[in-house]
C-alpha positions in Angstrom: 62.4 67.5 -45.0 66.2 68.0 -45.1 67.4 71.1 -46.8 69.6 68.9 -49.0 66.6 66.9 -50.3 64.9 68.8 -53.0 61.1 68.1 -53.2 59.9 65.4 -55.5 58.1 66.4 -58.7 54.3 66.8 -58.3 53.8 64.1 -60.9 56.0 61.1 -61.6 55.7 58.5 -64.3 58.6 56.1 -64.8 58.9 53.7 -67.7 61.2 50.8 -68.5 61.4 47.1 -68.3 58.0 46.8 -69.8 56.4 48.7 -66.9 54.8 52.1 -66.3 55.2 53.2 -62.7 52.7 56.0 -62.1 51.1 58.0 -59.3 48.2 56.5 -57.5 44.9 58.2 -58.3 41.4 58.3 -56.9 40.4 55.9 -59.6 42.7 53.3 -58.0 41.0 53.2 -54.6 38.6 50.4 -55.6 41.4 48.2 -56.9 43.8 48.6 -54.0 42.1 46.1 -51.6 42.5 43.3 -54.1 46.2 44.1 -54.2 47.0 44.7 -50.5 44.4 42.7 -48.5 46.3 39.5 -48.4 48.0 37.5 -45.6 51.5 37.7 -47.2 51.3 41.5 -47.5 49.9 41.7 -43.9 52.7 39.6 -42.6 55.8 40.9 -44.5 55.0 44.6 -44.9 53.9 47.5 -42.7 50.8 47.9 -44.9 47.6 48.0 -42.7 45.5 44.8 -42.5 42.7 44.3 -43.1 43.0 46.5 -46.2 39.6 47.9 -47.2 38.4 51.0 -49.1 39.0 53.2 -46.1 42.6 51.9 -45.9 43.0 52.5 -49.6 41.9 56.2 -49.2 44.3 56.6 -46.2 47.1 55.1 -48.3 46.4 57.5 -51.2 46.4 60.4 -48.7 49.7 59.1 -47.1 51.3 58.8 -50.5 50.5 62.4 -51.3 51.7 63.6 -47.9 55.0 61.7 -48.2 55.6 63.1 -51.7 54.8 66.7 -50.5 57.2 66.3 -47.6 60.0 65.1 -49.9 60.3 61.9 -47.9 59.0 59.2 -50.2 57.2 58.4 -53.4 54.7 55.5 -53.7 53.8 54.6 -57.3 51.4 52.1 -58.8 53.1 49.3 -60.8 51.4 48.9 -64.1 52.3 47.4 -67.5 50.3 49.9 -69.5 49.8 53.0 -67.3 46.3 51.8 -66.4 45.3 49.0 -64.0 47.5 48.8 -60.9 49.2 45.5 -60.2 51.2 46.5 -57.1 53.2 49.3 -55.6 56.8 50.5 -55.7 58.2 52.8 -53.0 61.3 55.0 -52.9 62.2 56.6 -49.6 65.1 58.9 -48.8 67.1 57.5 -45.9 67.2 59.9 -42.9 70.5 61.7 -42.7 72.9 60.7 -39.9 72.2 57.0 -40.3 74.9 54.5 -41.1 73.5 54.5 -44.7 72.5 58.1 -44.7 73.5 58.6 -48.3 71.3 55.7 -49.5 67.8 55.6 -50.9 65.5 52.7 -49.7 63.2 50.9 -52.1 60.2 48.7 -51.3 57.4 47.0 -53.2 54.3 44.9 -52.9 52.7 43.0 -55.8 49.1 41.9 -55.7 48.7 38.1 -55.3 47.0 37.7 -58.7 50.0 39.3 -60.4 52.9 37.5 -58.9 55.3 35.3 -60.9 55.7 37.8 -63.7 58.8 39.5 -62.5 57.0 42.7 -61.7 58.8 43.3 -58.4 62.3 42.8 -59.9 61.5 45.1 -62.9 59.9 47.7 -60.7 62.9 47.7 -58.3 65.3 48.2 -61.3 63.2 51.1 -62.7 63.1 52.8 -59.2 66.8 52.2 -58.7 67.6 53.8 -62.1 65.4 56.8 -61.1 67.3 57.1 -57.8 70.7 57.0 -59.4 69.9 59.2 -62.5 67.4 61.7 -61.1 68.2 61.8 -57.4 72.0 61.3 -57.5 71.8 58.4 -55.0 75.1 56.7 -54.3 73.4 53.5 -53.3 69.9 52.0 -53.1 68.9 49.6 -50.4 66.3 47.0 -49.7 65.6 46.0 -46.1 64.3 42.4 -46.0 63.7 39.6 -43.6 65.9 36.6 -44.4 62.9 34.3 -44.1 61.0 36.2 -46.8 62.4 34.0 -49.6 60.4 35.8 -52.4 61.8 39.2 -51.5 65.4 37.8 -51.1 65.0 36.3 -54.6 63.8 39.7 -55.9 66.9 41.4 -54.4 69.3 38.9 -55.9 67.6 38.9 -59.3 67.7 42.7 -59.3 71.4 42.7 -58.7 71.5 43.6 -55.0 74.1 42.2 -52.6 73.8 41.6 -48.9 75.6 44.3 -47.1 77.8 43.8 -44.0 75.9 46.2 -41.8 74.1 45.6 -38.5 70.7 43.9 -38.7 67.7 46.1 -38.0 65.4 44.8 -35.2 62.0 46.0 -34.5 58.3 45.2 -34.1 55.4 45.8 -36.5 51.8 44.8 -35.9 52.8 43.0 -32.7 55.4 40.8 -34.6 59.1 41.1 -34.0 61.3 41.3 -37.1 64.9 41.3 -38.1 65.9 43.0 -41.4 68.9 42.4 -43.5 70.1 45.3 -45.7 70.8 44.6 -49.4 72.5 47.3 -51.5 73.0 48.2 -55.1 75.3 50.9 -56.5 75.1 52.5 -59.9 76.9 50.8 -62.8 80.3 52.4 -63.4 
């Protein structure tokens, strides 16, 4: 953890846009496979596949480690603070990168809960948290241009495609090329 990054709070609950973004709990482990064990999530995200109960426990442990390290927060997307419908992620960008002052957001919505604007609303709530509580100068989304659903989320949430180099890599044996979309706080 960078000395300039204060630790995240032990507990986080963000509300707005008709959502409650809350910490994952042991009680969510049974619901997580229905959210994350899907071909779209396996293809477009680094989330492990197949996603079973063991993967859910590992993700819960990882979420707690990343929070403790001050690196990232992973929150369950809910409408009422109860049943998880997906996940919203906020990660501090490593210092020394071209966008070293930015905060990266990510999300995954369970297949049964898509088409309700959950991702757009969760991204806006997480962006507000990054600006208001973390002092972020910019929040970013890193997306594949071919992922039409995520590109639509970025545009609807007010993000613009940034003129920065593409990010190339490989995940799960599949090459990818990511565009960077950015959002700055309202003046």
